[in-house]
C-alpha positions in Angstrom: -2.9 -11.3 -4.7 -2.4 -8.0 -6.6 -5.7 -8.1 -8.5 -7.5 -7.2 -5.3 -5.2 -4.3 -4.7 -5.9 -3.0 -8.2 -9.6 -3.7 -7.8 -9.9 -1.2 -4.9 -8.0 1.4 -6.9 -10.4 1.0 -9.8 -13.4 1.1 -7.4 -12.1 4.3 -5.8 -12.1 6.0 -9.2 -15.9 6.2 -9.0 -15.8 8.1 -5.7 -13.2 10.6 -7.0 -13.5 10.6 -10.8 -11.3 13.7 -11.4 -8.3 12.0 -9.7 -5.7 10.2 -11.7 -6.2 6.4 -11.9 -2.4 6.0 -11.7 -2.4 7.7 -8.4 -5.2 5.6 -7.1 -3.4 2.4 -8.2 -0.2 3.8 -6.6 -2.1 4.2 -3.3 -3.6 0.8 -3.4 -0.1 -0.8 -4.1 1.9 1.7 -1.9 2.7 -0.8 0.9 3.9 -3.4 -1.6 6.0 -0.9 -3.4 7.7 0.1 -0.1 8.4 -3.4 1.0 11.3 -4.2 -1.5 13.1 -1.1 -0.3 12.9 -2.2 3.3 14.2 -5.6 2.2 17.1 -4.1 0.3 18.2 -1.9 3.2 17.8 -4.8 5.7 15.0 -3.2 7.7 12.7 -6.2 7.1 13.4 -9.9 6.5 12.1 -12.6 4.2 13.5 -16.0 3.4 13.0 -18.1 0.3 11.4 -21.4 1.5 10.1 -23.5 -1.4 6.8 -25.2 -0.4 6.1 -22.7 2.4 2.8 -21.9 0.8 1.0 -23.0 -2.3 1.2 -19.5 -3.8 4.7 -18.2 -3.0 8.0 -19.6 -1.7 8.5 -16.6 0.5 8.6 -16.9 4.2 7.9 -13.5 5.7 10.0 -13.4 8.8 10.0 -9.8 10.0 8.1 -6.9 8.3 6.7 -4.6 11.0 7.3 -1.3 9.1 5.5 -2.2 5.9 2.7 -4.6 6.7 1.9 -4.4 10.4 -1.4 -2.7 11.4 0.4 0.2 13.1 2.9 0.5 10.2 0.2 0.6 7.6 -1.9 3.1 9.6 1.1 5.4 9.8 1.9 5.1 6.1 -1.8 5.8 5.2 -1.8 8.9 7.3 1.5 10.0 5.7 0.2 9.3 2.1 -3.1 11.1 2.8 -1.4 14.1 4.4 1.1 14.5 1.6 -1.7 14.3 -1.0 -3.7 16.9 1.0 -0.7 19.3 1.2 -0.2 19.0 -2.6 -3.8 19.2 -3.8 -5.8 20.7 -0.9 -8.6 18.2 -1.5 -9.8 16.6 1.8 -12.1 14.1 0.3 -9.5 12.7 -2.1 -6.8 12.7 0.6 -9.1 10.7 2.9 -9.8 8.2 0.2 -6.1 7.9 -0.6 -5.4 7.2 3.1 -8.1 4.6 3.2 -6.7 2.9 0.0 -3.3 2.6 1.7 -4.9 1.4 4.9 -7.1 -1.3 3.4 -4.2 -2.6 1.3 
């Protein structure tokens, strides 16, 4: 599951080689890093259901803010905009937004 996320982060390094690999990997994992906070604060819901899938016992009940298409689109715009405000690099900020979006 996560290897694909890391893969797109590594692949993006070729497009923007001067950018930190750590930041690229953060962008590619950003949604999955937000998700536990939404669970802790009760904004999203998951249940432990052994046998639910072959890979994980988690039954994702309600997660519209971290993994819905609209939610991910908003987070990608926020991530890209914040990077642009900090670095003033349009190409890199667009790639960061895309990394978050294609999570």
